[in-house]
N, C-alpha and C positions, 0 to 999 in steps of 0.2 A: 057231585063236584069232586074233582081230583084234589087230594090234600095239598099237593105242591102248588096248586093255583088258588087255594083258599086264602083270602086275606088274613094277615097276622091277627087282626082283631077277632075274627071268627075262630082261629086256632086257639086263642086265649080263652074264649068262651067255652070251647070244647074241653080244654084243660080243667077249667073250674067245674064243669059238669062232671068230669071223670073223677076228680079228687074230692067232690062234695062231701061224701060220707066220712072221709078221713078228716076233713077240715072242721066240720060242725062241732065235734067235741073239744076242739083245741081253743085255748085262750091266747096263744102266741105261737109264732113260728115264722118260717120263711118259705114262700112258694117260689120255686125256681123253674125257669124254662131255658133250655139251651137251643140256640138257633143256628142253623146252617142253611145258607141260600134262602133266607127269609122263611124257612120252614122249621117249625118246632120239632125237634127230635126227642130228646130226653126231657122229662119234667117230673116234678115231685114236690115233696114238702120236707123241710128240715124242722124238727120240733122235739120238744121234751114232753112226752105224754105223762110221765110220772116224775115227781120230784121227791127228794128226801127232806123231811123236816124232823129234827131231833131223832134221826136214825129210823124213822118210819116212812115207808114208801106210800105216797098218796097221789091220786090224780091231781092234775094241775088246777082244777077248778071248773067253773062253768064255762062252757064253750061258746062259739059263735051262734047267733040266732040266724034265721033265714034272712032277716033284714040286714044284719051285719054282712052275711055272705054276699048278698046282692050288691051292697055298697062296695065291698072289697073287689068283686069282679068288675063292677063298673069303673072303679078307680084304675084297675089294672088295664082295662081296655083303653080308657081315656089317656093313660100315661104314654101310650104308643105314639101320641102326637109329638112327643119329645125325642123319639128315636129318629135319627137323621139318616144319612146315606148308608150306614153299615148294614151288612147282610149276614154277618157271622158274629156270634157272641152269646151273652147270657143276660137275662133280666132276673133280678131278685125282687120279690114283693114281700117286704117284711111287715108283719102285723102283730098287734097286741091289743087285748081288751084291758082297758084301764078304767076302773070304776064304771063298768058297763058301756064305756065309749070305745068305739073302734079307732085305733091309731094305726096308720099305715104309711110306709115309705117305699120308694122305688130306687133301685140301683141298676144302672145300665153298665154292661161291660162289652165294648166292641172289640172284635178280633180281626186283624188283617194278616195277610200272608205276603211276606216279602217276595217270594218267588212269583206270585201273581202280579205284583207291582212291577217287577223287573220285566216280566214277559209283556205286559201292556206297554211299558216304555219302549222296549225293543221293537215291538210291532209298530208303534207310532213312528219310530226312527226309520224303519224299513219303508213305510208308506211315504214318508217325506223324501226319501231318496228316489223313489219312482216317479 
C-alpha cells in the first residue's frame, strides 16, 4: 500500500510500532505527529528520560508496560474520530503513568493556508461567471 493512500489510523499504528522501544522505558511524555495532506511526515516523542533529584541524575522511573502501550496506541487511533475536515496540522498525545495507571490526553492543531483559501474562492467566482 502506498503511504499517501494509507488511512491516518494505520499511519498512527505504524508510528507507535516505530517508536515502541523508545516509549516502553518512559513514564511520561508527548508523542507528536505532524500531518500534511492527511499524511504523517514528522513524528516523535518529547520526554525527559533523566531527572535531577537533589543534584543526582536518575532515570524517571518504571516505564510503560506492553498493556499500557496497547491502550495508549488504541486511544490515539480512537481519537482520530474527533479530527474533522482539516488535512494539515499536528496531533499531540500526552501520557503519564500515575501510580501505575496510564493517563493520556490528545491535543489537535489544525493548520490552514490563506493562499489556498483565496485560490479556491477565486476559482469559484470564475466558475460562477461562466
